[in-house]
N, C-alpha and C positions, 0 to 999 in steps of 0.2 A: 032383814039381813042385807047388809051392803058389803060388797067385797070387790077387790081388784087383784088381778093376776098379771104379773109382769115377769120378765126374765130375771129381774133382781130379787123377786120374792113375791109373797102374797100377803095382803092385809084384808081382814074381814072384821065387821062390826055388827054385833047382834043387839045393840042397845045398852048392854052392860059392860062388854069387854071388847077391847081391840086385840085381835089375835094376829100376831106377826110371825110369819114363817119365812126364813131366808131362802133365796134361790140357790141352786146347786153351784153357781159360780160366784156367790157373794164373798165378801171379805172374810178371811179366816176367823177374825174376832166374832163376826156374826154367826159363822158356822158353828163355832164352839159354844156360843150361847144358846143356839138352837131356837125352838119355838118359844115365843113369849106371849103370855096372856096378861094384857095391861088392863086393870080395872078402870072404869070410867072415873072413879074418884081420884085416880093418880094423874089424870090428864089436866094440864093447864090450858092447852090450846092445840090447834092443828091448822096447817096451811098447805096450799099447793102453789109451787113456784114454777110457772111455765117457762120454757125456753124453746129454742128452735127445734130441738130433737124430741121434745115432749115436756118433761119437767121433773120436779122432785116433790114428793110428799114429805112433810116434816111433822112429827108428833112431838109437842113440847110437854114435858112432864113437870109436875110440881116439884119444887126443890126438895131434895131428900127422899123422894119416892123410890128411886132406883139406886141400888148399891153400886152398879157398874158405872153410872154417870158420876156418882159421888167419888169413887176411886179415881176416875179419869180426870176429874177437876177441869172439865172443858177442853181437854187436849185430844179427844177423839176426832180423827179426820172424818169427813163426810162418808167416805166409803166404808169406814169401820163402825159408824154410828148405827146401832140396831133400830133406831127410831126414825130412820130416813129410808125412802124408797124411790129408786129411779123409775120413772114412768115413761113408757113409749108414747109416741105421738098419737097413735090411734086409741090410747087409753086415757087421754086427758079428761074427757067427759066423765068417765067413771070415777076418776080421781076427785074431780070437783064435787060429784054427787056424794062420795064418801065423806069429804070434808064437811059438806052441809049436814049430813046425818049426825056426825060426831058433835058438831057445833050446836045443833038443835038439842041433842041429848044433854049437853053440858048446861044449856040454858034451862031446860025443863027440870033437871035435877039440881040446879043451882049449885054446881060444883065450884068451890072457890079456887082461885088460881095461885094462892099463896103456898108457902112451904108446909110440909107435913111433919108430924112429930116422930114418925118412924117409917121404916121401909115398907112400901106397899107391893114390892116385887121381890122375888127371891134372887139371891146371888148365883154365880156360876156353880154348877154341881162339883162336888169334890169326890175323889182327889183331883187336884189340878197342879200342873207344873209348867215351868217355862225356862228355857235355856238362855244364857246371856254370854257376854264376851269372856267372862272369867269363871263361870260356873252355872249351876242350876238351882232354882228355888222351887220347892214343892210344898204343898199344903194338903193335909188329909182331913181337915175339919177340926183337928185338935192341936197339931204341932206344925211348925214351919221348919223345914230343913234346908240348909244351904250347903251345897257341896261344890268344891272348887276343881277347876281343870288346870292344865299345864300353863295357861296364860295368866293365872292369878298371881298376885304378889306373894313374895316369900312369907310375909307376915300372916297371910291367910292360910296358905298351904301348911305352914308349920303348926298352926293351931288345929288343923283338921276340920272336918265338917262341923257345922254349927246347928244345934237343934234348939228351937224356942217353943215353949208351950204357949198356948193362946193367952193365958193370964199375964204372961211376961210382956206381950206385945201391946204397946199403948198406941201404936199407929203405924201405918205403912204408906210410903209416898213414892211416886215416880218422879225422879229429878232429871229433867231432860238436859242433854248437853247443849252448850251454847253454840248456836250456829249450825248444829247438826241434828239429825233425827234420832240418834241413839241417846242413851243416858244411863242412869243407874236406879236400882230399886233399893229404897232405904227402909229398914225396919227399926222403929223406935222402941226402946225398952226402958220402962220405969221413969218416973219423974216427968217434968214438963218437957215438951218438945222444944228444942232450941231452934230459933229462926235461922241461925247460922251454925251448923254442926262443926264440931272441932276439927274434923278432917277435911273441911271445905278447901283449905289451902292446898293440901296434897292432891285433892281431886282436880283442882284447877291446874296445878302443875302437870298432872298426867294428861289433862285435856290439851294443854299446849303441845306436849310431845305427840299426842295423837293427831293434832292439826298439822304439825310438821310432817308427820309420816304420810298423811293423806295428800298434802300438797306435793311432797316429793314423788308420790305415786301418780300424780296427775289427776287425782279425783276432784280436788278443789282448784278453782281458777285463782288467779292472782287476787282478784277483787274479793272472792269468797273467803280466801285465806286471811287477807288483811282485815276484813270486817269481823270475822270470828275471833281473830287474835286480839283485836282491840277490845272486844267485848269481854274476853277472858281477863286481860290485863287490868281492866277497870275494877274487877272484883278481887284482885290480889291485894 
């Protein structure tokens, strides 16, 4: 058994499973996911990156093994990534030992580092919900429900809440805003997913208005506003 305990969380390895428990002050995404049991066959590699304050453990999973990483499409920040751990300076030796143990097990078991055919870890527990700028999306394992608040466009509020059964949903995507950290959640229904949704033009126009409001409020600097505006205009 090899384990490491830090303020950011706890990792342990028993030869078959890497068990990850987030710390009490970890990012909300990691808190919501809770304890994770990662089977060795889902691991593609592991590393420890030292720095002046200690370092960071990184567990690299095989492509397609984790539904959370699949949904995030590489957009998770370090603090929100459940497969990273901040290590204090006095724990670097333990971190390096843990890395050696996992790497040795990968070699002994001859675990390939290529993609997998199906998920090897469970997704977040349901029901799950999240609020946004113009409403709330919730999922109970069978249906997706979208409810709107007073900030939503009239076309949305006029139609009322939207309920989608799981067979209706062909995909779900997080579409980040250009130059900003926020964005929109898109649910695809039936047919092939278009690379450029029909409402992209309206979305970009709304983004221009939002950028203007943020600039007027002093949240964006002249340079940030100009850069984000140019990026939006290129897509119109």
